[in-house]
N, C-alpha and C positions, 0 to 999 in steps of 0.2 A: 504493500499499499504505500502511496506517495506521501510526502510529509505535507502536513496541513500548514498553510503559510497565511500569515496576516497581511493583507493587502489594503492600502488606503487609497481610495479614488477621490480626485479632484476633478470637478467637471461633471458632476452627476446629472445635472439638468440639460446637458446637451445630448446630441445624437449618439455619439461614441459612448458617452457616460452611461446613458440609458440602456444601451445594448450590453455594456459590461455588466450591469446590475442583472439583466435578464439572463445572461449566460451563467451567472452564479447561482441561480434558483436550483436547489436540490444538491448542490455540490458540497461535498464533505472535505475536500482537499483545499478550499479556500475560506478563510474567514474575512469577509469583506466589511469595511467600514467606508463612509463617504463624508466628504465635507461639501456644503454648498451654502450660498448666501440666502437661498429661500428654499421653502419646502419643495420636494420633488416627489412625483407619485412613485411608489415603489412597486416593483413587479409583485404579482400575487404569489404567495408562497414563500417569498425570500425571507431569509434570516440574516439581518445586518442592522448596523447603527448608521443613522444618518445624523450628522451634526450640523445644525444650522448656525452660522455664526457670520459675522463681518470679517473680511479678509484679514484685518489687523489682528484677529484672534486665531487665525488658523494654525499659527506655529505652536499655539498652546494646545490645540487639538492633536497635532502631529506628535508633540511630546507626551501627551496622555496616552494616545493609542499605541505608540511605539511599533510601527508596522515594519516588516522587514523589506517590504517593496511598496512603491507608490506607482499608481498610473495616473498621469496628467493628461487630461482630455480637455483642458481649458482652451477656450478660443471664442472669438466673436467673428462677425463679418464686417466687411467694409461698409455695408448698408446700416448694420446695427449700430456702428460707431459713428454714424452720421456723417461718414466720409471724412472724418476728421483724424489726422495722422496721431496726434496726441492721445486721443480717445482710444484708437486702435492699439497703440503701443501699451496703454495702461493696462490692457487685459493680456494681449497676446504675448508681451515681453515683460513688463514690470511685474505683473501678478505671477506669471509663470515662474519668473526668476525668484520672486520672493518666497513662493512655495518651495522651490527646489533648494533654496539656500537654508531654509528652516529644516527641510528633510535632511540635508547633509549635516546640519548643525545637531540634529537629534539622532544621528547615526543610522539613518536609513540606508541599507545596503544596495538596493536596486532601484532605479528609476527608469519608467518606461514613459517616453513622451510622444504624443501624437503631433507631428508636424505636417508637412505637405510636400508632394513631389515638386521638384523645381527650386526648393529652397536653397538660396545661395546668397552669400553676403554681397557679391558683386552684381546681383540681379538688379535690372532696371525697374522692375516690378516692385513697388513699395511693399506689397503683401509678402512676397517671396524673400525679399531683402530682409524684412524683420524676422521672418521664420529662420533664415540663415544665420542672423545674428544671435538668436536664441539658442540654436544648435551649438554654436561657437561657445557661448557663455556656459551652456550646461556641461560641455565637455571640460571646461576649466575647473569645474567643481570636483572632479575626479571621484564619482561614485564608483563603488566597488564593480558595479555593472550598470551601464547606460545603454538602453536601446531606444533608438529614434525611428519612428515609423513615419514613412513618407507615402501615404496613400494617394492615389489619383482622385478623381471626382467621386464623392461618397454617395452611394445609393441607399436611401432609406428615407423614411418620413419625418420630416421635421415640423413643428407646430408654426404654421404661418411665417415661414422663413425661407422661402424659396424664390429666388430671383428668376424672372422669366427665362433668361438664357440658361440658367442652371436647370430649370424644370425641362426645358427643351433637350439639353444635353443628356439628362438622365433618361428621357424617353427614347433617345436615340443611341443610347450607350451600347445595346446589344449588337447593333450594326457597326458603330464606330469602333468597338473593341476588336471586331474582326479585321479592321483596317490599320489597326496600330500594331506594328511589328518591330522587332530589334530594340534600338534605343527608345523607341516611342511607346513601348509596352507600358512603361512607368506611368503614362497619362491615361491609361484605360480607367474606366469606372470600376469601383470595387464596392461590394456590399459592406455596410456599416458593421453588421454582425461578424464579417470575416475580420475586420480590424479589431473589433472587440475580443474576438476569441484569441487573435494573435497576441494582443496585449496581455491578456491573462496567461497564456502559455510562456510568453517571454518572461513575465513577472516571476514565475515559478523556476526559472533557470538559474542555477548556481554559478555557471562559468563566469569568470570575471572578464572585464573588457568594455570596449565601446563598439557598438554594432548599429548599423544603419540599414534599415529594410525598405526596399522598394516594394511595388505591388506583388511581384512574384514571390519575394521573400516573405512578405506578409501572408500570402496565401499559404506557402509552405508551413509557416509557424503556427497558423491557426489549425492546421491539420494535426499538429502535435498535441493539442489540448485534449487531455483524456475525456471520454465520453463519461456522462453521469454513470456512477456505478463501477467504473474501471478503477477508482481508487487514486 
């Protein structure tokens, strides 16, 4: 039977965070807790703790829970930030780094962060540039294990938060995916459930180091998550 691991999730109210919680229903190998700024609907049948607190108090929650691993699924959208660079950075960079620094300070061994395909410090795209800067800064913290997930377009139901172009892209995803090969495979759409399963599987891995996962690697990692009842 595999080791039961305590995992703390941040970003529980988002698409990936919700799927992480759903994936933990009935699992005996994961003890899940989560932090959020507001109440989030919990999947039926799940046994977990949800701490609702202002971000300034999240470090105290991390200290109290003492997780071995954290999954960071924090993130906003350009639209939600009011298309304001400072507002976008406040969530996708400042809050992510504050959480990561608190995790490191309280001896969290493993950190799984959901980033984006195309993330690069040198990118001319503001969104991708910020994602790249966060990846760089997370690396500097030197966690025992750091996993950075770079999914393509996420397929899943968001609550009233789909831009028209994004909705069209998701609808066309099955066809577009067939057209994206080689270096372009990383831009294929991917199910949010797959990303969540990969995040859980990677949080359970003990091997030390820094690992970056594109769509194909995310798919492979997701398949290694034990099925319910396998232990």
